ZALUMKOL-658501 format. One record per atom (N, C-alpha, C): residue in three letters; chain; atom name; x, z, y. Coordinates in steps of 0.02 Angstrom, whole numbers, plus 50000, padded with zeros to 5 digits. Layout:
BEGIN
R resn chain name    px    pz    py
R  ALA     A   CA     X     Z     Y
...
//
This chain:
BEGIN
R resn chain name    px    pz    py
R  MET     A    N 49554 49964 50762
R  MET     A   CA 49489 49935 50775
R  MET     A    C 49464 49894 50716
R  LEU     A    N 49508 49851 50689
R  LEU     A   CA 49488 49811 50631
R  LEU     A    C 49474 49855 50571
R  ARG     A    N 49516 49906 50561
R  ARG     A   CA 49505 49951 50504
R  ARG     A    C 49436 49982 50506
R  SER     A    N 49417 50006 50565
R  SER     A   CA 49351 50039 50569
R  SER     A    C 49295 49988 50562
R  ALA     A    N 49304 49927 50590
R  ALA     A   CA 49252 49876 50584
R  ALA     A    C 49244 49852 50512
R  ALA     A    N 49300 49848 50475
R  ALA     A   CA 49297 49824 50406
R  ALA     A    C 49274 49878 50358
R  GLY     A    N 49284 49940 50377
R  GLY     A   CA 49264 49995 50333
R  GLY     A    C 49297 49992 50266
R  ASP     A    N 49258 49999 50213
R  ASP     A   CA 49284 50000 50145
R  ASP     A    C 49314 49933 50124
R  ARG     A    N 49297 49880 50160
R  ARG     A   CA 49322 49813 50143
R  ARG     A    C 49393 49801 50167
R  PHE     A    N 49420 49845 50209
R  PHE     A   CA 49486 49833 50238
R  PHE     A    C 49540 49820 50185
R  SER     A    N 49539 49858 50132
R  SER     A   CA 49591 49849 50080
R  SER     A    C 49586 49781 50045
R  GLN     A    N 49531 49747 50052
R  GLN     A   CA 49521 49682 50020
R  GLN     A    C 49542 49624 50066
R  LEU     A    N 49554 49638 50130
R  LEU     A   CA 49572 49586 50177
R  LEU     A    C 49646 49569 50172
R  GLU     A    N 49663 49506 50184
R  GLU     A   CA 49732 49486 50192
R  GLU     A    C 49742 49469 50265
R  LEU     A    N 49789 49504 50296
R  LEU     A   CA 49802 49495 50367
R  LEU     A    C 49872 49466 50376
R  SER     A    N 49876 49413 50415
R  SER     A   CA 49941 49383 50427
R  SER     A    C 49950 49374 50503
R  ALA     A    N 50013 49365 50522
R  ALA     A   CA 50029 49354 50593
R  ALA     A    C 50095 49317 50597
R  PHE     A    N 50104 49279 50651
R  PHE     A   CA 50167 49244 50662
R  PHE     A    C 50215 49292 50696
R  ALA     A    N 50274 49301 50667
R  ALA     A   CA 50323 49349 50693
R  ALA     A    C 50386 49314 50716
R  THR     A    N 50420 49345 50764
R  THR     A   CA 50486 49322 50785
R  THR     A    C 50537 49377 50773
R  PHE     A    N 50597 49355 50755
R  PHE     A   CA 50650 49402 50737
R  PHE     A    C 50713 49386 50776
R  THR     A    N 50744 49439 50804
R  THR     A   CA 50807 49432 50839
R  THR     A    C 50854 49488 50817
R  LEU     A    N 50910 49469 50788
R  LEU     A   CA 50960 49519 50770
R  LEU     A    C 51009 49526 50827
R  THR     A    N 51022 49588 50845
R  THR     A   CA 51066 49602 50901
R  THR     A    C 51094 49672 50896
R  ARG     A    N 51152 49682 50926
R  ARG     A   CA 51181 49749 50932
R  ARG     A    C 51160 49780 50998
R  ARG     A    N 51129 49740 51040
R  ARG     A   CA 51107 49763 51107
R  ARG     A    C 51031 49759 51111
R  ARG     A    N 50998 49803 51074
R  ARG     A   CA 50926 49800 51067
R  ARG     A    C 50890 49803 51134
R  ARG     A    N 50906 49852 51174
R  ARG     A   CA 50872 49860 51238
R  ARG     A    C 50884 49799 51284
R  ALA     A    N 50947 49778 51290
R  ALA     A   CA 50962 49721 51334
R  ALA     A    C 50929 49657 51308
R  SER     A    N 50929 49646 51243
R  SER     A   CA 50898 49587 51215
R  SER     A    C 50823 49588 51225
R  THR     A    N 50794 49647 51221
R  THR     A   CA 50722 49652 51232
R  THR     A    C 50705 49640 51306
R  GLN     A    N 50747 49665 51350
R  GLN     A   CA 50737 49652 51422
R  GLN     A    C 50743 49577 51436
R  ASP     A    N 50790 49544 51403
R  ASP     A   CA 50798 49471 51411
R  ASP     A    C 50734 49435 51387
R  LEU     A    N 50706 49456 51331
R  LEU     A   CA 50645 49426 51306
R  LEU     A    C 50587 49434 51355
R  ILE     A    N 50581 49494 51382
R  ILE     A   CA 50528 49507 51431
R  ILE     A    C 50535 49460 51490
R  ALA     A    N 50596 49452 51514
R  ALA     A   CA 50608 49407 51571
R  ALA     A    C 50594 49335 51553
R  GLN     A    N 50617 49313 51494
R  GLN     A   CA 50607 49244 51472
R  GLN     A    C 50533 49226 51466
R  ARG     A    N 50495 49274 51443
R  ARG     A   CA 50423 49261 51433
R  ARG     A    C 50382 49276 51495
R  GLY     A    N 50414 49303 51547
R  GLY     A   CA 50378 49317 51609
R  GLY     A    C 50327 49373 51603
R  TRP     A    N 50340 49421 51560
R  TRP     A   CA 50293 49476 51551
R  TRP     A    C 50302 49527 51607
R  ASP     A    N 50252 49536 51647
R  ASP     A   CA 50253 49587 51700
R  ASP     A    C 50219 49650 51675
R  GLY     A    N 50247 49707 51693
R  GLY     A   CA 50216 49771 51676
R  GLY     A    C 50225 49792 51604
R  ILE     A    N 50270 49760 51568
R  ILE     A   CA 50283 49779 51498
R  ILE     A    C 50354 49804 51493
R  ASP     A    N 50363 49863 51464
R  ASP     A   CA 50430 49890 51456
R  ASP     A    C 50454 49879 51384
R  VAL     A    N 50517 49894 51372
R  VAL     A   CA 50546 49880 51306
R  VAL     A    C 50511 49918 51250
R  GLU     A    N 50490 49979 51264
R  GLU     A   CA 50456 50018 51212
R  GLU     A    C 50390 49986 51192
R  ALA     A    N 50355 49956 51239
R  ALA     A   CA 50293 49921 51223
R  ALA     A    C 50307 49861 51178
R  VAL     A    N 50361 49825 51191
R  VAL     A   CA 50380 49768 51149
R  VAL     A    C 50396 49793 51079
R  TRP     A    N 50432 49848 51074
R  TRP     A   CA 50451 49874 51009
R  TRP     A    C 50391 49898 50968
R  ARG     A    N 50335 49909 51000
R  ARG     A   CA 50274 49929 50965
R  ARG     A    C 50230 49869 50946
R  MET     A    N 50246 49810 50972
R  MET     A   CA 50206 49751 50956
R  MET     A    C 50212 49734 50882
R  PRO     A    N 50158 49711 50852
R  PRO     A   CA 50160 49700 50779
R  PRO     A    C 50200 49639 50758
R  THR     A    N 50220 49595 50804
R  THR     A   CA 50251 49532 50783
R  THR     A    C 50318 49517 50816
R  ILE     A    N 50345 49562 50855
R  ILE     A   CA 50411 49551 50886
R  ILE     A    C 50459 49602 50855
R  TYR     A    N 50513 49576 50826
R  TYR     A   CA 50562 49618 50793
R  TYR     A    C 50631 49604 50823
R  ILE     A    N 50660 49656 50853
R  ILE     A   CA 50725 49649 50887
R  ILE     A    C 50768 49708 50868
R  GLY     A    N 50830 49695 50848
R  GLY     A   CA 50876 49750 50834
R  GLY     A    C 50925 49732 50779
R  SER     A    N 50957 49782 50753
R  SER     A   CA 51003 49773 50696
R  SER     A    C 50961 49759 50634
R  PRO     A    N 50992 49734 50580
R  PRO     A   CA 50953 49724 50519
R  PRO     A    C 50917 49788 50496
R  ALA     A    N 50950 49845 50502
R  ALA     A   CA 50918 49908 50482
R  ALA     A    C 50859 49926 50528
R  GLN     A    N 50867 49914 50593
R  GLN     A   CA 50811 49928 50639
R  GLN     A    C 50752 49882 50625
R  VAL     A    N 50766 49818 50614
R  VAL     A   CA 50712 49771 50598
R  VAL     A    C 50678 49791 50533
R  ARG     A    N 50717 49809 50483
R  ARG     A   CA 50689 49832 50419
R  ARG     A    C 50643 49891 50430
R  ASP     A    N 50667 49941 50467
R  ASP     A   CA 50627 50001 50479
R  ASP     A    C 50563 49983 50518
R  ASP     A    N 50569 49939 50567
R  ASP     A   CA 50511 49918 50606
R  ASP     A    C 50461 49881 50562
R  LEU     A    N 50486 49838 50517
R  LEU     A   CA 50441 49802 50471
R  LEU     A    C 50400 49851 50429
R  GLN     A    N 50434 49901 50402
R  GLN     A   CA 50400 49949 50360
R  GLN     A    C 50349 49990 50400
R  ALA     A    N 50370 50013 50458
R  ALA     A   CA 50325 50054 50499
R  ALA     A    C 50264 50015 50523
R  ARG     A    N 50275 49953 50544
R  ARG     A   CA 50219 49913 50570
R  ARG     A    C 50174 49890 50514
R  ARG     A    N 50201 49879 50455
R  ARG     A   CA 50159 49862 50397
R  ARG     A    C 50109 49918 50386
R  ASP     A    N 50133 49979 50387
R  ASP     A   CA 50090 50037 50377
R  ASP     A    C 50041 50045 50435
R  ARG     A    N 50065 50035 50496
R  ARG     A   CA 50023 50046 50555
R  ARG     A    C 49968 49993 50563
R  PHE     A    N 49987 49930 50553
R  PHE     A   CA 49940 49876 50567
R  PHE     A    C 49906 49847 50505
R  GLY     A    N 49931 49864 50446
R  GLY     A   CA 49900 49840 50384
R  GLY     A    C 49909 49766 50372
R  LEU     A    N 49963 49737 50399
R  LEU     A   CA 49975 49666 50388
R  LEU     A    C 49995 49653 50316
R  SER     A    N 49966 49602 50286
R  SER     A   CA 49982 49583 50217
R  SER     A    C 50048 49545 50215
R  TYR     A    N 50056 49500 50263
R  TYR     A   CA 50118 49461 50265
R  TYR     A    C 50128 49433 50335
R  LEU     A    N 50190 49413 50348
R  LEU     A   CA 50208 49382 50411
R  LEU     A    C 50229 49310 50400
R  ILE     A    N 50217 49269 50449
R  ILE     A   CA 50237 49200 50449
R  ILE     A    C 50290 49193 50503
R  THR     A    N 50342 49153 50490
R  THR     A   CA 50394 49144 50540
R  THR     A    C 50422 49073 50536
R  SER     A    N 50459 49055 50586
R  SER     A   CA 50490 48990 50589
R  SER     A    C 50548 48987 50539
R  ASP     A    N 50562 48928 50515
R  ASP     A   CA 50620 48920 50471
R  ASP     A    C 50686 48934 50508
R  ARG     A    N 50684 48934 50574
R  ARG     A   CA 50744 48951 50614
R  ARG     A    C 50762 49025 50604
R  ASP     A    N 50715 49066 50580
R  ASP     A   CA 50729 49137 50570
R  ASP     A    C 50754 49154 50500
R  LEU     A    N 50763 49105 50457
R  LEU     A   CA 50782 49119 50388
R  LEU     A    C 50849 49154 50383
R  THR     A    N 50898 49133 50421
R  THR     A   CA 50964 49167 50419
R  THR     A    C 50957 49239 50441
R  THR     A    N 50918 49250 50493
R  THR     A   CA 50906 49318 50517
R  THR     A    C 50872 49359 50463
R  LEU     A    N 50823 49331 50431
R  LEU     A   CA 50787 49368 50379
R  LEU     A    C 50830 49383 50319
R  ASN     A    N 50878 49339 50303
R  ASN     A   CA 50925 49354 50249
R  ASN     A    C 50962 49419 50263
R  ALA     A    N 50983 49429 50325
R  ALA     A   CA 51019 49491 50343
R  ALA     A    C 50973 49551 50338
R  VAL     A    N 50909 49543 50357
R  VAL     A   CA 50862 49598 50353
R  VAL     A    C 50848 49614 50280
R  ILE     A    N 50838 49565 50238
R  ILE     A   CA 50825 49576 50167
R  ILE     A    C 50884 49610 50135
R  ALA     A    N 50944 49592 50154
R  ALA     A   CA 51003 49625 50127
R  ALA     A    C 51005 49699 50145
R  ALA     A    N 50973 49718 50201
R  ALA     A   CA 50971 49787 50223
R  ALA     A    C 50917 49828 50186
R  LEU     A    N 50875 49795 50147
R  LEU     A   CA 50822 49832 50111
R  LEU     A    C 50849 49874 50055
//
């Protein structure tokens, strides 16, 4: 929607979003836990995995999701809490 509204100007925009990162070996179970914690009704794990700012999985899964969502949503950069720095170190090592 934003791409079409911005037209030719889209490549000149800088888009950012606040992201959360969770490293886990139990991606599905951890995503179900997140859904329950946040009280999201009617949302399944696949919908969460398509969200532009929620990253859950192994370092390689998070890396792959970052790359795919960058291309899909056109985000220039993500902002995150300093609590996620250790997690991001593992993801960066997987690059």
